[in-house]
N, C-alpha and C positions, 0 to 999 in steps of 0.2 A: 648247588653242588656240582662238582666237576663230573663230566662224562667219564673220566678215567676211574671213578670209584667202582669197586667190584661189588658183586652181589653180597659177599660176606661182610662188606663195610657198611651196607645199608640195612635198615630195619625192614621187616616185611611191610610195615605201613608206608615207608618211603618208596619201596618198590611199587606198591599199588598207586600211590600218589603220582609218581612219575609216569606210570602207565596211563592214568587218566589224563594227564597233561601232555601226553606224547613227548615226554622229556627223556627219551633214550634210557630206559632202565637196563641194567646190565644183563638181566635175565627176564624171562616171561613170568608174570605174576601167576599164582595158581591157587585153586581152592582144594586140591587134593593134598594129602599129608606129605611133608610138613607144610601146611597151607599158610597163606598170608592174610587171610580174612577171618573175622569172628563175627557172628551175628547173634542178636538177641531181640526179642519183641516185647511188647507190653504184656503185663501179667495181671489179669483180673480174676479173682477167685470165682470159680464156677463149680458148684457142688454136683452139677449134672454133666460135667465135661468128660467123664470117663466113658469109654465104650463099654457096653454091656450086651451079653448074648441073650437073645430072646427065644421063645419057644420053637420057632421054625428053624433055628440054627443060624439065622442072620444076626447082625449086630446093629445097635442103635446108639446114638449119642446126641445130646443137645448142646449147641454152642452158645457163646455169650450173647449172640444176637437173637436167640430164641429159635433158631432153625433146628429141626431134627434131621440128623444125618443117618444114612444106612450104608451097610456094606455086607457082602456075602461071605467074607473070610476075615481073618483077624489081623491083616497087615496093611491093607491099602488105605488110602485117604477116604474112600467112599464118595458119596454125593448126597446132596440134600434130598430128603424124602418128603418132608413137609416144611414149607417155608413159614417164617414167623408172621408175615404180613398177608393174611388171607384176603383182605379187602383193601384196595388201594385208597379208598376213602379215608382210611385210618393213617395215611402216611404222615400226617402232621402231628399225630398224637401217640403213635406206638412208642413205647419206651425203647431207648437205645442205650448201649453201655456208655459209661462216663469214663473218659480217659484223662481227665484233668488232674487227678491227684498225683503228686510226685511218687507216692508209694507204688503206683502202677509200673514205674520204671526202676524200682529198687533192684530187681534181678538183673536188668540190663546194665545198671551201674556197676554191679558186682562183676558181671561177666567182662565188661570192658576194662574195669580196673585190674582184673586178673591177667589180662593180656595187653599191657600198655604198648607193646611194640607192634601189635597187629592193627590192621585196618578195621575199624568198627562200623558194622552195618546195623542200623536200627530197622528191623522188619516191622512194617506197619500194615494195618488192615486196609485193604481197598486199593485203589480209589473207589469211586461210587459204584462203578459197574460190578466189581467183584463182590461187593457187599449186597447191593440191591438185587442182583440177579439170583442170589441165594434166598433172600427174604421172599421173593415172589416166585421162585423156580424159573428156570431158564425159558421154558416154552411160553409161560404167561408173561414173563418180563419182556421178551421180544415183541409180544403183541402190545404190551403197555406202551412201548416206545412208539408204536405206530398209532394206537387208538387214543391214548390219554397221556401225551407227553407232558402236559402241564402238571398233572397230579404227580407223575413220576419225578418231575424236576423238584417238587417239594421234598420228596424222599432223598433225592441226590444232594440237595442243599444241606439237609440235616446230616447226612453222612459226611459230606465235605467238612463240616464243622468239627466232626469227631476226628477226621484225618488231621486237621490242623492242630488239634490237641495233641495228637501223637507226634507230629513233626516237632512241635515245640518241646514236648517231653523228651523225645529222643535226643534233641540238641542239648538239652540240659543234662542228660545222662552221659554224654560223652561220645555220641555217635559222630562218625565222619561222613556218613551217607545215610539216607533212608532208602528202603527198598519196598516196592509194592509187587504184588503178583496178580496179574490180570490176563487170563488166556483169551485173546481177542480173535483167534483164527480157527477155522476148520483146517482140514488137510489141503483145501484148495483155495480158500479165499477168506476175507474178513467176514465176521459173523453178521455184520450189518452193512448197509450201503455206506461207502466212504463219506458221501455227502451228509448222511445222517450223523455219522460219527463226528464229523467236523462241526456240525451245528450244535450238538448237545455235549460232546465230551472234550473236544479240543479246548474250548475256553476254560473248562474245569482243570485240565492238565496245565494250562498256562498259568492259572492263578496258584495252583498248588506247587508247581515247580518254582514259581517265583518265591513262594513262602519258604521252600526248602533252601533256595540259594540265599535268600535274605538272612536265614539262620546260619549261613556259612557252611552248608552241607552240600554234598553231591546227591543227584537224583538217579537211583537205579530202578530198573523195571524188568520184571520177568514176564514173558508172554510166550505161550505155546501156540502152534498153528501158523498158518500162512497169513500174517497180517502185514505183508510187505507194503500194501497200499498206503499205510499210515506211518511207516517208519520215518519218512521225511517230516511229517507233521510232529511226531514225537520229538525228533531232534530239534525242530524249530521252537517247540513249547518249552524245551529246557531239559529233556531227559539226557543224562550224561552217559549212561551205560544201559545196554540191553542184554539181559540174560536170556539166551535162546538155546534150547536143547536139541532143536532140529535145524541147524544152520543150512543144510543142503536144501531144505524146503524152500528157502528164499533164493538160494544160489550164492555161493561164496563170493563170486565176482560181483553180484548185485550188492551184497553187504559191503564189500570193499569200496564200491563206487560211492556209497553214502559217506565214506570217510574223506572223500575229496572235498576240502573246504569246510569240513565239520569235524570236531573232536569227539566223535561218538566211539565209545569203547564197547566191544562185545565180550561177553563172558560165556563161553561155550565148551561143552565136552565134544568129543567126536560124535557125530550125529547118532542119536539113540535109537532111531527107528530104521535107519538104512545101513549106515556103515558098521556100527557096532554089531548089529544083528547078522551081518554077514559071517561073523566068527572067522574072518580071514585076516591073519596077522598082517600080511602085506598091505591089504586095503585099509586096515585100521591105522597102521603107521603112516601110510600115505595121506589119510584123512587128517591126522594130527599135523603133519608137515604142511599140508595145504592151508590149514587155518593159520599157522604161524607165518607162512610165506606170503599170504595175501592180506591178512588182517593185522598182524603184529609187525613183521618186517624189521624187528630189532629197534623200533622207535617208540613202541607203546600201542595202545588202542586195542589190546586183546588180553583177556585173562583165561588161562587154560582151566577148563572146568572138569567136574566129575559128577555124574548123575548119581544121587545118593540113595536110590531105591532100585537096586538091581533085581530084587525079587519081583517087583511090579512089572518090569519090562522083560521078565523071563530070561535074564542074562546072568551067566556066571561071572564072578568078579574079575577073573583073569583077563577077560577081553578089555575091560576098561584099564586094567593095570598095564597092558601093552600100550594103550594110548598115553597114559601118564608117563611111562618110560620114554616114549618118543618126544612128548612135550618137554621133558626135563633135558634130554640129550640135545634136541635141536633148538630149544628155546633159549639160546645164549647169544647175546647181542654181537659178540665177536664174530659169529658165523655170517653176519649180515653186513660186515664192514670190510 
């Protein structure tokens, strides 16, 4: 398509495609309304999947992997209270959900079919870290990585097989990309030694990203925290887009440097823990422009984001609306030429 086409002449899907390919989209792609992307995940019936309030006023829920979740109010995502895998010796035999049936993707097919002009994201469970650390609970899981990595690898292998089922199912359902969510960082560093990550997880990312690309899809990944140490590895293994809610934690210039020689796209709101929390209109607008000026530059490589849970970060919606307004005003390719 010609670079002279305008935003109104391109579908939202084409805007995102050109963004990922650094192919000079006429405007910045966006996830806030009217957004360019639509997402759907696998759907496995789970009669225990609804949150219920218990006697002490807290809330409980059991997920499809068998983990019991807890929260203290009725709106947050909560965290795992009791992991499904009490004994790592059972890693080879504990039942895992089956994602192989086409029926698991019926809702995703419906969602994608209802928005044919939008970019379709198939949200999948995992990769292995996100699933396994819940089944064992984080503190035990991190010890497992050091004390019994061979037994943990058995669980990782079985989870990877379930992820492959989802990749293939999402491809058949009409996805353009698959997306995983794995929070790999604390506020200061990677959760594990980078060498340990490269030994156990990098090969898994490489295999699964290859499966994604072989299916004709793009690979999207969300991660919170300062996992800067492995961004280069993620790019090399085949991650096409990183969704980051705290871009200033890495440094915008640092993120931009990874784009030199690599087509890595970032999908970010204005930083949810620093800039938005300032409730300073000038700072918020400047934060939005910095993301555009350094990561998008009118050529692609950036999707303007919106953090979808203002309540959990204690933020009134109008502050993100200021960021969205700035993204829309400033995210026009003609301003960069």
